[in-house]
N, C-alpha and C positions, 0 to 999 in steps of 0.2 A: 537303432533309434526307434522308439515306439511312443505311442500316445498314452498318457495316464488316463484311467477310466474316470468317467463322471457318473454321478448317481443322483438319486433323489435327496434333496436337502433334508437333513435331520434323520436320515435312515441310511447309514453308511454300511456297506458290506465289508467282509474281511479282505476281499480282493481290492476293493477301493481303499481300504486302510493301508494295505501294503503299497499300493501305488502312491498314496499320499506320503507315506513314510519315505519312500525312495525319492520323491520330489523334494521333500524337506531337506534331506541329506544333500541332494544336488545343490539346492539353494545355498546351503552352508559351504559346500566345497567351492562353489563359484565365488562366494563372498570372500573366502580365505584366499583364493587364487588371485583375484583381481587386486586385492590390497597388497599381496606379495609383489605383483608386477609393478604396482605404483610406488611401493615402498612407504606407503602411508594409508591412512583410512581407519575405519572403525569396524573391524570384523566381529568383535565380541558383542557389540550392540545388534549386529545383524544375526548372529547365531541364536540369540535368545528369542527372536521373533520369527524364525524360519518356519516353525510348525504352524503358527497362526496365519502366516501369509500363504503357505502351501494350500491349506484348506480353503482360504478365501479365493485364491486364484482358480482353483479347480471347480469349486462347487457353488460359489455365491456371486462372485464378481461377474457382471454382465458388461462386456466391452468389446467393441469391434475395432481391433487394432489396424484393420485396413481402412477404417474411416473414423479417425480420431474426432472429427467434428460432428459425428452423429449425435443429435440432441438427446437420443434415448440412452446414451452411454452412462454407466455408473461413473462415479468419481472416487478416486483413491488418493488420499493425501498422506504423505509421510511427514507427520508433524515432527517426529524424531528424524530429521533429515540427515543426521550423521550416519544413519543406517542405510545410506544410499547403495552400498554394495549389495544388500539384499534386494532393493528395488530393481537394480540393474540385472541381477540374476533372475528375478521374476520376468523381466522384459525379454531376456534371452530365452527362457523356457517357453514363453508365449510366442516366440518367433518375431518379436518386434524389433530386436537388434540381433546382430550376429555374434558368433564366438570371437571373431576378429575385433569387432568393435568393443566388446567387453574387455578385451586386453588393452584398450586405450584408456582405461579408467584413470582420471586425474592427469592425463597427458595434455600438453599444449594443443589447443584446437579441438579437443574431444568434446562431444555432447555429454559425456559422462563425467560431469564435474563432481567435486568433492561433496557437494550438497546439491540436491536436485534443482534443476531449472527447467522451464517448460519448452525445451527444444525437442523433447521426446514424446512419442505417443504415450498416453496414459499419465503424463505429468502436466498438471494444470497450472501450478504456481511454484514460485521459488520458496523453498523452506530451508531451515538450518538454524535460524534464530529461534530458540525453543519458546514454546507457548503460543505459536502463531497458527499452526495447522488446524487446530480445532475451531478457533474463531473464524477462520476462512471457511471451514466446513459448514459452520452455521450459515454463512452467507450463501453458499451453494445450496444448502437445504432450503433456505428461504426462497431462493430463486426457483427451485423445482416446484415448491408448493404454491407460491403466490405469483410468480412471473411466468416462467415457462409452463407451469401447470402440467408437469409430466412426472411420472412415478419413479424416475431414476433415484438410486440410493447414493448417499455420500458416506464413504468409509474413511475413517481417520485413524492411522496408527500413531499412538502417543507413547511417550516414555513416562515412567513414574517420576523421574526427576523433574520434568517440566510441569508437574502438577503443583509445584511451588510458585509458579508464575501467576500473578493476578489475572492476566488475560485469559487463562484457562477457566477461571471461575466466572468471569464475565460471560464466557461462552456457555458454560454449563447453565448459568442462570437464564440467559436469553433463549437458549434452545428449549429449556423446560417451559418457559413462559409462552413461547410460540407453538409448543406442541409439535416439534419437528420429528415426526415418527419415521422419516426416511434417513435419519442420521444415526450412525453407529460409531461410537468411540471405542477403539480397541486399545486398551492400556497394557503395555508390556511392562509388568511389574517385576523387574529383574533384580531389584534390591540395591544395585550399585550404581552410583553416579560417576562423575569424572574423578572426584577426589576421595570417594569412600561411600559408605552406606547412605541411602536416602533417608528422609525424615521418618517414614513409617516402615521401611523395609518391606517384608512380605505380608505385613498386616493389612490385607486388603479390606478388612472390615472397617478400618478407619476411612478409606476412600469411599466405600459403599455408603456409609452414613452421610458423608458430606454431599456426594453426588446425588443420591436419592432425595435428599432434602430439596434439591433444585428441580424436582419433578421428572427425574430420569428413571427408566427401568434398568436395574443393575443386575449383573450376573457375575458370579465368582467361579473361576475354573482353574484347573491345572493347565497352564499354557503349553504343555508338551504332550498332553493327552489328546490325541486326534479326535476321538469320539466326543469328548467333552467340548472341544473347540467346535465341532460340527453342530452339536446340539445347541451350543450357545449362539451361533450365528442364526440357526433356525428360529430360536426363541427371540432373538433381537429383531429379525425381520417381521415377526408376527406381532411385535409389541405396538401399542397404540400411542407410544411416546418415544422420545429419543432413548437409545439404549447404550449403556456402557458395559463393556466386558472387561472385568478386572482379571487379567491372566497372570498367575504366578509363574514366573519363568526363571531360568538360570542364565545369567550373563555368561556368554562363551559356551553355551550348552553344546555338548558333543565332543568337545576337545579338552582333555584333562589338563593340558598345559595352562589353560586360562579359565576354566569353568569356575564361576563363583569366587574369583580371586580379585583382590584389590590391586590397583596399579597397572592394570592391563588395558585400560580404556584408551581408545584412539591410537593403538599401536598394532602394526602387523605382527603375525605370529612368528616366533623365532624359528620354528621347525615346521615349515609348511607341508612338506611331504609326509612327515609323520602324522600331522593333523589330518591330512586328506585320507591317509590310510585308515586312521581311526574312525573317520566318518564313512568309510565303506568304499573309498576310491572314487575315481571320476565316473560320472554317469551322464547320459544324455537323454533325459526324459523331455519330451516336448508336449506342450499343452495346447489344445484348441479351446481357448477361452470362449465361454458361451456368449453369443452375440445377443443384444437386446432384441426383443420382439417389437416390430413397428406397431405403434399405437395411434399416434396422431402427431401432427406438427406442433411445435411449441406455440404457445399463445402469443398473440400480438395485440397491441393496443392501437389499432388503426394503421393508416398508411403514411408513408413519408411525404411531407409537404414542405413548402418554402417557409422559412422562418421570417416572420414579420415582427420586429421588436417593437415594444411600446414606444410612444413618442412623448417627448418632454419639451416644453416651450422654453426657448432661450430666455434666461433671466429669472426663471423660477428657482426656488430653493428646494432641492430634493436630495435626500441621503442616498449615497451609492448602494447601501445595503437594501434600501427600499427598491431601487431600480433593479437590483439583482433579483429580489423576490418576485417582482412583477414580470421581469423578463423571463425568468425560469418557467413561469406558468405558460407563457406564449411559446417558448422553445419546446416544451413538452407537448404542446398541441401539434407542433410541426415534426417533432422527432419522437416517435412512439417508443423508442428504446431508452429514452432518458428516464432515470429514476432519481428520487430525492431522499437523502438520508439526513437525519437530525439527531442531535444529542441533547435534547430537552432545552434547546435555546431558540426554537423556531420563532417565537415572538420577537426576539432581539435580532436574529440573523435575517428574519423575514422568510425563512424556509416554510413558515406556516401557510403562506400564500399557496405554495405548491401542494401542501398537504390537504388544503381545503378543496382545491380544484382537481387534484389528481390523487385521490385517496388510495386507489389500488396500486399506485406506484410510489407511495410514500412509506417510509420505514422509520419508526421511532426507536432509538437505541438508549434513550434516557441518558444518564451521565456515565457513559461508557465509551469513551472516544476510541479506545483500542478495538473494541468490538465493532464499532461503526466503520472504521477504516478497513478492518479485516473483512467485514461483510461485503464492502464495496469491491475488494479484491476478488471475492468469490463470485459476485454478480457479474463482473466484467469478463470472467472466464466464459460465460455463456452469451457474450455479446451485448449485454446491457451497459449503458453509459451512466455511471453514478455521479451525481453532484452531491457533495457532502458539505454541510455548513456547521460551523461552530465559531466561537471566538478565536481569533488568530492565535492568541496565547495558548489555547488549550490543544491545538494540534501537536504541541510539543509532547503531550502525553503519549501520543501515538506515533512519534517520529520513527521509531524502529520499524513499525509496520509500513510506513511510507517508504522508508529506505529499502525494505525487502520487496515492496511492490515494484519499485524501480528495477531491482535486480531481475524480477520476473517479467519485465516489460509490460506491466499492467497499465491500463488506461482508466484514469479517473480524474475528476475535476474537484479540487478542494477550494472552498470559499471561506476565507477567514475574515470575520467582521470585528469591529471594535479594536481596530489597529491603532497603535501609536498613542502618544500623550493627548491627542486631540479628543479622546473620549471624555476627558474632563475629570470629574470628582471621584470616580470609582477607585482611582489609585492604581499603583503599578501591577498589582496582582492580576488585573483584568486587561492590561495593555499589552498588545502584541508588539514587542520591540526587538524580537530576535527572528521573527518569521521570515523576513526577506532573505536573511543570511542562511537560515536553515533550509528553506526551499530552493534557493539558488544552488546549494551544495548537493542537491539530489540529482543523480545522473539523468540527463536527458529531460530535465524539468523545464516547464514554462512558468514564468512569474510575471503577473500583470497587476498594475495598480492604477485603475482609472480614477479620474478626478471629477467626473460629472455623470449624470444619469444616462444620457444618450451614449456616451462612450462605454459605460458599463454594459448597457443592453447590447451594444454591437459586439463587444468583446466576448460576451457570453456565448453568442452564436459562433464566433470564431473558434472557441474552445471545443465545441462539439465536433469539429472536423479535424482535430489534431490528436495525435497519439501521445501517450506518455502521461506522466504526472504533471498536472496543471494546477496552478494556484492563482486565484483571484483575490486580491486584498480589497476589502470594502470598509467604509467608514460609518461610524455611528451618527455623527452630526450631519445636518443638512449643508449642502454647498450649492453655489450658483450653477445653473446649467449654462455652459459657455459654448457648447457645440450644437449645431443644428441636428434635428432628427434626420436620419438618413445618411449622416456623415459616415464614411468608411474608416475603419481602424484595423489595420492588419497586425498580426502578431509579428514582432520584430521591427515594427515601425515606431515613429514618434510624430509629434506635431509641433512645428515651429509657430509659436503664437505671436511673436513680434520679432522683427529683424530689420536691419538696415545695413548699408555699406559702411556706416560709420561706427558700428557697434564696438565698444571697448571691453565688454565683459559679457559672458553668457551665464544665465541662470538656468540650471538643469534641475527639474523638479518632477514629482509624481504625487498624485493624490491631493491631500489638503494643501501641500506646499506649493502646488501650481498656482492656486489663488493668491497665496501670500507672495509668490514671486512676481505675479502680474502687478499686484499693488506696489511692491517694492520698485519695480521697473518704472511705474508712473512717477514715484517720488524721485527716483534717480534722474529721470528725464528733466525734471524741474531744476536739477542741479547741473544740467548739461552733460550728463553721463549717458550716452547711448547704450542701451542694454538689450541684449537678445534674450528671449525666454523660450525654452524648449520643454514641452511636456513629454517626458520619457516614461510613458505609461507601460511600455514593454521593457521590463527590467532584465528579463532573460527570455529569449534573446534580445539584445539591445541593438538599436540602430547605430552601428559603428560609423557609418558614413556621415550622418548628421553630427555626431559628437566630434569626429575628427575635423569636419569642416568648420564647426564652431571654434574649435581650438585653434585652427589655422587662421581664421578670420579675426578673432578677438583677443587671443593670447591669454585669456583667463577664463577658467571654468569654475563656477561656484555651484556645488551640488547641495541640495537642500532636501533633507529627508526626515520624516517623523519615525525614527528608528535609531537604534544604537549606531555608532559610527563604523562598527565592524561588520563587513560582509553585505551591506545593503547597496543602495543606489550609488553612493559615492565610490565604493570599491569596484562596482561594476564599470563605472566610468574610468577609473584608474586602470582597470584591466585593458581597456581599449587604447588608452594613450600612453601607457607606461613604456612601451618600446622606444619611442622617439621623443616623448614628452614635449610636444610642440607648444605646451601652454602650462601656466600655473594652475594648479587645482586646489581649490579651497573647499573643505568639507564642512558643511553645517549639519549637525545631527544632534540627537539627544545624548548628552554626555554625563549628566548627573541623574541620580535616582529620583524620579518624580514622586510627589505626594499627591494629595487631593487638592484640586483647584478647578476653576472654570476652564473650558477649552481655550479661551483666549489667553488666560493666565498661564496655562500649560505651555502653549506655543511660545509665549514671550519668555517664560522662564528657561525653556530649552534653547532659546536663541535661534528659533526657526520661524519666527513671525516676520511680517513685512518690515517692521521697524529694524529688527535685528539683521535682516538680510541687507537692507539698504546701508546700515551702519558698517557691516562687514565689507561691502563693496567700496564705500567711501574710504575706509581705512586702507584697503588695498591700493586704491588709486592714489592716496596721499603718499604711501610708501613708494609706489612706483615713480611718482613725481620727484620725490627726494633722491631716489637712487639714479634718476636720469634715464 
């Protein structure tokens, strides 16, 4: 066992070339070996990029594997996450994992999952859904340049197949626009995708023309020529703009059984021992990866303080989106790690308030929701807390990024405005009617839907202390302030707004429907129907105790939501009471495709306004009286 030599970047000696060649073959051997043990995996995609990663690991990457949290560390993202055998072979060579652990690839309980997740040193984010690594890399490069203000580099290994993804081009465009000179994309152009040849094959000139047009420095090389690779990295690190290295490689390089052959993607080799012999046999090169030189601590925007939310007077009419914008300004004063991200809707979402007061922590991504969410994933890697705002309906464009962020246990706060039919005349294209269901389905998520300004401001602060993917739903229209400033609202809680021992039915609502439910309860009281009203502002997690108590006390739960009937507040309530069904559950929700109308007309048409709620309760009471 010996250490491979390191040298001066861009000036590699014959001895260093020999060591690099030996390391590259070892990376190939280990990639083949661990997929054999697992009985699955992607060896051919790993073989094509082994030379590229050997040079990077020995001569350019700066990373302290004994201190993964070192703020000076470079960042390496495997956007082509299916090449995880190569990544794990690199970690073994660097001494970050053992031979024994490498043999647990894809096994139950192993950190070495089929696609990378951030349980390992050197792995920042979860990848595997193609087209995400480079946009996340943009977020990390922005963080280094504008937030941490440190010179670490972000390296992203991409596959040529994923350049068909639109998110990649959002990333190329935004990185060029921002001049992210510490970002390098290494594109493994191995010509073959899963089902056959890629769009442009080895014609790297096609990629160069498109990427260079976005303001990138581009370099074309033979991805198996170690000297060319070394010079390309040296050139990339010297560039004054983001750099893309287009490396022509052979999928399955080094193993004749699979090299440049279709139909071999995602399959272990049939004759592993023969392949290993062809690659030169087992070797045990160890690498001491160069540690970063200490320069300075990361930049900070002040000291941590106590959050004091803005105050709103009871009875005033204030839109919850406005309360969000004003509260985020105050939260950022107290929490210097809070950053704001916008997708060119800041005047509508009220994120513009943050941009005006905290311009150094505000990031504009224009109409590129995938890049916005991906950048947030990159920023939270370094401990920043992103608040992202757009219309509730438009988060659906970035849903896969949100899903993958949850897989990587990322922390971020999503704020979706203009939710439901209550936005009025803009019509269904602008209405978030699937958002509660979509975000409830995300693993470990928090879903909140406040009904007034003070509640919104309080919950915004609660989100800052909670991990995972969090979603706050805000409304376009103004609504009455019903809570006192200073009222506390915990995540997982609710607020019983009216109740008595004689209640015959419970109205469960959130957001705009809370106000409709209160008005309906007043009307029902005039009919002699005692009605409980509960504000279920925390939709996930939900206050199960209060819901079950209401079911037991009143025997009928009416859920009212400005959302499709599938997957929202009503289904969350059903999840709680379904086991023993102590009560009748009536779901009032938007069931027909809305058009353009006033907010009041929209609520009435959907059957979720005060008159419709009262009518539904009266109908239920009449049926119950008839049935005895």
